[in-house]
LUMVOKE-678300 format. One record per residue: x, y, z of N, C-alpha, C in turn; residue in three letters. Coordinates in steps of 0.02 Angstrom, whole numbers, padded with zeros to 5 digits. Example, Ala and Ser with C-alpha at 12.3 -4.5 7.8 and 13.67 -1.06 7.14 Angstrom:
% residues 2
{site {00660; -00284; 00390}; {00615; -00225; 00390}; {00660; -00165; 00390}; 'ALA'}
{site {00642; -00112; 00354}; {00684; -00053; 00357}; {00645; 00002; 00394}; 'SER'}
% end
This chain:
% residues 132
{site {-05304; 01743; -05739}; {-05371; 01670; -05727}; {-05340; 01635; -05692}; 'MET'}
{site {-05382; 01603; -05632}; {-05338; 01553; -05605}; {-05354; 01487; -05630}; 'SER'}
{site {-05349; 01400; -05639}; {-05338; 01350; -05668}; {-05432; 01340; -05653}; 'SER'}
{site {-05444; 01343; -05598}; {-05526; 01314; -05578}; {-05560; 01361; -05610}; 'ASP'}
{site {-05552; 01438; -05614}; {-05586; 01475; -05642}; {-05571; 01461; -05732}; 'ALA'}
{site {-05540; 01435; -05764}; {-05523; 01409; -05836}; {-05566; 01329; -05854}; 'ALA'}
{site {-05557; 01300; -05784}; {-05590; 01251; -05779}; {-05645; 01238; -05811}; 'LEU'}
{site {-05690; 01276; -05770}; {-05764; 01323; -05766}; {-05778; 01320; -05836}; 'GLN'}
{site {-05740; 01376; -05844}; {-05726; 01430; -05897}; {-05767; 01393; -05963}; 'PHE'}
{site {-05691; 01310; -05994}; {-05700; 01280; -06035}; {-05749; 01210; -06011}; 'ALA'}
{site {-05773; 01205; -05980}; {-05848; 01189; -05945}; {-05911; 01176; -05988}; 'ALA'}
{site {-05920; 01282; -05992}; {-05958; 01317; -06016}; {-05962; 01304; -06129}; 'VAL'}
{site {-05903; 01317; -06105}; {-05881; 01329; -06192}; {-05898; 01241; -06231}; 'LEU'}
{site {-05858; 01203; -06199}; {-05852; 01135; -06219}; {-05944; 01109; -06224}; 'ASP'}
{site {-05989; 01157; -06170}; {-06073; 01132; -06187}; {-06084; 01152; -06232}; 'ALA'}
{site {-06073; 01220; -06239}; {-06094; 01255; -06316}; {-06060; 01195; -06385}; 'LEU'}
{site {-05983; 01197; -06370}; {-05983; 01174; -06440}; {-05922; 01106; -06425}; 'ILE'}
{site {-05962; 01020; -06420}; {-05946; 00974; -06372}; {-05901; 00939; -06421}; 'PRO'}
{site {-05905; 00950; -06480}; {-05844; 00911; -06534}; {-05878; 00854; -06517}; 'GLY'}
{site {-05847; 00791; -06565}; {-05870; 00708; -06560}; {-05780; 00690; -06538}; 'ASP'}
{site {-05806; 00604; -06543}; {-05754; 00562; -06523}; {-05701; 00564; -06592}; 'ASP'}
{site {-05748; 00585; -06659}; {-05693; 00579; -06746}; {-05663; 00644; -06727}; 'GLY'}
{site {-05690; 00683; -06768}; {-05660; 00721; -06793}; {-05680; 00804; -06789}; 'ARG'}
{site {-05710; 00802; -06745}; {-05699; 00879; -06729}; {-05675; 00877; -06625}; 'TRP'}
{site {-05647; 00910; -06630}; {-05601; 00890; -06551}; {-05677; 00962; -06536}; 'PRO'}
{site {-05672; 00958; -06460}; {-05702; 01002; -06427}; {-05699; 01054; -06413}; 'ALA'}
{site {-05716; 01106; -06395}; {-05678; 01183; -06398}; {-05618; 01189; -06347}; 'PHE'}
{site {-05631; 01155; -06295}; {-05572; 01173; -06259}; {-05506; 01118; -06262}; 'SER'}
{site {-05509; 01099; -06336}; {-05452; 01069; -06336}; {-05426; 01091; -06403}; 'ALA'}
{site {-05475; 01145; -06440}; {-05447; 01157; -06530}; {-05441; 01238; -06487}; 'ALA'}
{site {-05467; 01275; -06438}; {-05446; 01356; -06398}; {-05403; 01356; -06324}; 'VAL'}
{site {-05383; 01395; -06333}; {-05343; 01411; -06281}; {-05389; 01440; -06225}; 'ASP'}
{site {-05421; 01404; -06187}; {-05460; 01428; -06164}; {-05447; 01495; -06142}; 'VAL'}
{site {-05390; 01490; -06083}; {-05351; 01547; -06035}; {-05363; 01590; -06096}; 'ALA'}
{site {-05325; 01606; -06130}; {-05301; 01653; -06192}; {-05360; 01683; -06225}; 'CYS'}
{site {-05416; 01629; -06239}; {-05506; 01667; -06242}; {-05523; 01694; -06187}; 'PHE'}
{site {-05528; 01666; -06148}; {-05553; 01744; -06086}; {-05526; 01798; -06050}; 'ALA'}
{site {-05442; 01791; -06042}; {-05417; 01831; -06058}; {-05464; 01911; -06110}; 'GLU'}
{site {-05430; 01886; -06158}; {-05453; 01928; -06221}; {-05540; 01916; -06220}; 'ASN'}
{site {-05582; 01899; -06222}; {-05660; 01900; -06220}; {-05689; 01993; -06180}; 'TYR'}
{site {-05725; 01994; -06220}; {-05753; 02047; -06179}; {-05807; 02080; -06119}; 'ALA'}
{site {-05749; 02107; -06079}; {-05765; 02118; -05988}; {-05849; 02129; -05983}; 'PRO'}
{site {-05871; 02161; -06033}; {-05948; 02192; -06030}; {-05987; 02105; -05995}; 'ASP'}
{site {-05950; 02062; -05992}; {-06016; 02000; -05979}; {-05982; 01989; -05948}; 'ILE'}
{site {-05906; 01979; -05930}; {-05881; 01935; -05871}; {-05909; 01908; -05806}; 'ARG'}
{site {-05960; 01966; -05803}; {-05978; 01941; -05732}; {-06031; 01913; -05745}; 'HIS'}
{site {-06083; 01911; -05798}; {-06142; 01871; -05801}; {-06133; 01784; -05833}; 'SER'}
{site {-06039; 01793; -05857}; {-06028; 01735; -05876}; {-05987; 01679; -05790}; 'LEU'}
{site {-05980; 01730; -05769}; {-05942; 01708; -05695}; {-06031; 01681; -05686}; 'ALA'}
{site {-06048; 01718; -05675}; {-06129; 01684; -05624}; {-06151; 01625; -05654}; 'THR'}
{site {-06157; 01631; -05714}; {-06164; 01563; -05737}; {-06119; 01516; -05717}; 'LEU'}
{site {-06052; 01515; -05732}; {-05989; 01470; -05707}; {-06032; 01438; -05627}; 'GLU'}
{site {-06023; 01473; -05597}; {-06066; 01458; -05526}; {-06122; 01410; -05512}; 'GLN'}
{site {-06154; 01425; -05586}; {-06230; 01405; -05572}; {-06200; 01318; -05597}; 'LYS'}
{site {-06144; 01304; -05650}; {-06137; 01259; -05698}; {-06092; 01240; -05622}; 'MET'}
{site {-06031; 01228; -05586}; {-06018; 01200; -05559}; {-06034; 01140; -05527}; 'LYS'}
{site {-06009; 01102; -05533}; {-06023; 01002; -05506}; {-06078; 00988; -05543}; 'GLY'}
{site {-06134; 01026; -05595}; {-06159; 01001; -05627}; {-06132; 00949; -05668}; 'LEU'}
{site {-06201; 00900; -05698}; {-06134; 00846; -05741}; {-06169; 00874; -05801}; 'ALA'}
{site {-06144; 00831; -05828}; {-06130; 00885; -05927}; {-06190; 00885; -05949}; 'PRO'}
{site {-06253; 00831; -05937}; {-06324; 00793; -05952}; {-06340; 00881; -05936}; 'ALA'}
{site {-06327; 00915; -05860}; {-06364; 00959; -05819}; {-06341; 01041; -05853}; 'GLU'}
{site {-06299; 01054; -05900}; {-06276; 01090; -05881}; {-06302; 01134; -05948}; 'ARG'}
{site {-06319; 01076; -06036}; {-06362; 01118; -06063}; {-06439; 01166; -06024}; 'ALA'}
{site {-06479; 01135; -05997}; {-06547; 01184; -05972}; {-06503; 01256; -05928}; 'PRO'}
{site {-06437; 01234; -05918}; {-06410; 01292; -05868}; {-06378; 01367; -05920}; 'ALA'}
{site {-06385; 01307; -05962}; {-06362; 01387; -06011}; {-06420; 01416; -06071}; 'ILE'}
{site {-06481; 01368; -06064}; {-06525; 01393; -06101}; {-06556; 01452; -06034}; 'ALA'}
{site {-06582; 01410; -05992}; {-06583; 01480; -05949}; {-06538; 01558; -05950}; 'ALA'}
{site {-06488; 01537; -05973}; {-06440; 01599; -05962}; {-06448; 01648; -06030}; 'TRP'}
{site {-06471; 01608; -06073}; {-06460; 01639; -06134}; {-06549; 01642; -06119}; 'GLU'}
{site {-06582; 01637; -06094}; {-06641; 01680; -06091}; {-06642; 01731; -06057}; 'THR'}
{site {-06626; 01721; -06019}; {-06596; 01802; -05946}; {-06553; 01833; -05995}; 'ALA'}
{site {-06510; 01820; -06018}; {-06453; 01864; -06028}; {-06457; 01845; -06131}; 'GLU'}
{site {-06482; 01867; -06171}; {-06492; 01863; -06275}; {-06437; 01889; -06270}; 'PRO'}
{site {-06394; 01939; -06262}; {-06367; 01993; -06286}; {-06289; 01941; -06261}; 'GLN'}
{site {-06284; 01924; -06233}; {-06202; 01929; -06200}; {-06197; 01852; -06197}; 'ALA'}
{site {-06254; 01816; -06210}; {-06255; 01732; -06237}; {-06241; 01752; -06307}; 'PHE'}
{site {-06281; 01777; -06331}; {-06268; 01789; -06431}; {-06189; 01812; -06444}; 'ALA'}
{site {-06148; 01882; -06400}; {-06095; 01900; -06413}; {-06052; 01837; -06370}; 'GLN'}
{site {-06059; 01785; -06341}; {-06023; 01746; -06323}; {-06003; 01662; -06398}; 'LEU'}
{site {-06089; 01662; -06397}; {-06086; 01596; -06458}; {-06036; 01649; -06522}; 'LEU'}
{site {-06040; 01706; -06504}; {-06011; 01719; -06600}; {-05950; 01724; -06597}; 'ARG'}
{site {-05932; 01719; -06533}; {-05869; 01740; -06495}; {-05814; 01664; -06489}; 'THR'}
{site {-05862; 01631; -06477}; {-05839; 01550; -06465}; {-05839; 01523; -06535}; 'ALA'}
{site {-05890; 01558; -06591}; {-05884; 01486; -06643}; {-05835; 01552; -06717}; 'HIS'}
{site {-05824; 01613; -06684}; {-05758; 01622; -06729}; {-05680; 01599; -06723}; 'ARG'}
{site {-05667; 01594; -06664}; {-05619; 01552; -06618}; {-05604; 01494; -06640}; 'SER'}
{site {-05670; 01455; -06614}; {-05659; 01377; -06647}; {-05652; 01372; -06696}; 'TYR'}
{site {-05687; 01390; -06743}; {-05696; 01389; -06820}; {-05612; 01390; -06861}; 'TYR'}
{site {-05584; 01441; -06843}; {-05497; 01460; -06849}; {-05474; 01441; -06815}; 'THR'}
{site {-05499; 01389; -06751}; {-05421; 01348; -06734}; {-05399; 01315; -06768}; 'ALA'}
{site {-05323; 01307; -06748}; {-05277; 01244; -06826}; {-05315; 01164; -06829}; 'PRO'}
{site {-05319; 01153; -06753}; {-05364; 01085; -06740}; {-05429; 01074; -06795}; 'ARG'}
{site {-05446; 01120; -06816}; {-05529; 01114; -06831}; {-05524; 01158; -06877}; 'VAL'}
{site {-05478; 01192; -06900}; {-05454; 01217; -07001}; {-05443; 01138; -07020}; 'LEU'}
{site {-05377; 01103; -07009}; {-05384; 01023; -07033}; {-05426; 00997; -07030}; 'ALA'}
{site {-05491; 00990; -06989}; {-05538; 00927; -06991}; {-05585; 00952; -07051}; 'SER'}
{site {-05566; 01025; -07063}; {-05618; 01060; -07109}; {-05587; 01055; -07186}; 'ILE'}
{site {-05524; 01040; -07187}; {-05502; 01023; -07262}; {-05495; 00957; -07274}; 'ALA'}
{site {-05488; 00931; -07220}; {-05479; 00832; -07228}; {-05571; 00841; -07234}; 'ALA'}
{site {-05620; 00852; -07229}; {-05693; 00850; -07237}; {-05679; 00849; -07324}; 'LEU'}
{site {-05662; 00909; -07321}; {-05682; 00935; -07390}; {-05635; 00909; -07419}; 'ALA'}
{site {-05590; 00884; -07417}; {-05553; 00834; -07480}; {-05579; 00776; -07488}; 'ASP'}
{site {-05602; 00756; -07429}; {-05618; 00663; -07434}; {-05714; 00664; -07487}; 'ALA'}
{site {-05729; 00728; -07486}; {-05768; 00750; -07521}; {-05780; 00729; -07613}; 'GLY'}
{site {-05829; 00691; -07630}; {-05831; 00681; -07721}; {-05816; 00752; -07730}; 'PRO'}
{site {-05803; 00754; -07794}; {-05762; 00800; -07838}; {-05841; 00803; -07886}; 'ARG'}
{site {-05847; 00873; -07884}; {-05908; 00891; -07973}; {-05853; 00878; -08017}; 'GLU'}
{site {-05853; 00878; -08084}; {-05846; 00874; -08132}; {-05888; 00948; -08174}; 'THR'}
{site {-05822; 00983; -08205}; {-05832; 01065; -08204}; {-05879; 01043; -08285}; 'SER'}
{site {-05916; 01077; -08300}; {-05940; 01085; -08367}; {-05908; 01074; -08408}; 'PRO'}
{site {-05852; 01120; -08385}; {-05819; 01159; -08438}; {-05775; 01121; -08472}; 'HIS'}
{site {-05744; 01057; -08413}; {-05690; 00987; -08448}; {-05732; 00940; -08506}; 'PHE'}
{site {-05667; 00952; -08555}; {-05688; 00882; -08586}; {-05628; 00835; -08579}; 'ASP'}
{site {-05639; 00793; -08525}; {-05567; 00736; -08556}; {-05539; 00689; -08631}; 'PRO'}
{site {-05600; 00694; -08673}; {-05570; 00677; -08742}; {-05494; 00734; -08783}; 'THR'}
{site {-05525; 00806; -08740}; {-05469; 00856; -08800}; {-05409; 00836; -08728}; 'LEU'}
{site {-05425; 00846; -08675}; {-05343; 00822; -08628}; {-05313; 00741; -08660}; 'VAL'}
{site {-05364; 00710; -08673}; {-05339; 00644; -08713}; {-05301; 00671; -08779}; 'ALA'}
{site {-05332; 00698; -08796}; {-05297; 00701; -08845}; {-05234; 00741; -08885}; 'GLN'}
{site {-05241; 00804; -08824}; {-05180; 00827; -08837}; {-05104; 00820; -08796}; 'VAL'}
{site {-05136; 00756; -08746}; {-05079; 00706; -08724}; {-05045; 00644; -08788}; 'VAL'}
{site {-05106; 00627; -08815}; {-05078; 00585; -08877}; {-05034; 00599; -08918}; 'ALA'}
{site {-05051; 00657; -08945}; {-05033; 00691; -09001}; {-04984; 00747; -08967}; 'THR'}
{site {-04939; 00741; -08904}; {-04879; 00814; -08885}; {-04882; 00855; -08888}; 'SER'}
{site {-04963; 00903; -08926}; {-04978; 00964; -08940}; {-04935; 01002; -08871}; 'ALA'}
{site {-04955; 00991; -08833}; {-04921; 01065; -08786}; {-04854; 01026; -08783}; 'GLY'}
{site {-04794; 00992; -08815}; {-04738; 00985; -08781}; {-04683; 01033; -08804}; 'ARG'}
{site {-04646; 01058; -08782}; {-04613; 01128; -08813}; {-04570; 01099; -08853}; 'ARG'}
{site {-04550; 01116; -08896}; {-04501; 01059; -08958}; {-04453; 01136; -08960}; 'ARG'}
{site {-04378; 01119; -08972}; {-04337; 01142; -08994}; {-04285; 01133; -09044}; 'LEU'}
% end
């Protein structure tokens, strides 16, 4: 894949999964686009190439309508691309790190089976300490 084609492919994928300036990277920042394109299903590469040509030179704000038109014209190809892109994105190491950081930052629910008074009693009496 040429570097120009990879950039166009990245533009399509970044329009689908743009990321944000904070926690979530754009698709092309998280996934190797050239590798993704090489392993992508050959039966929709032609329709994707057509979309890439339509998007060439479009401003980022103008890309969404072009993709929406492609989704309407070729729903199976679009669904396959979206499924594969989501799977690749949400299993990428950078995104997995973002997911883990988000989960770790959230509040923890206490277990209904956990009783802190029992733990305090065990600690106070050294009930779990091994005696020799």
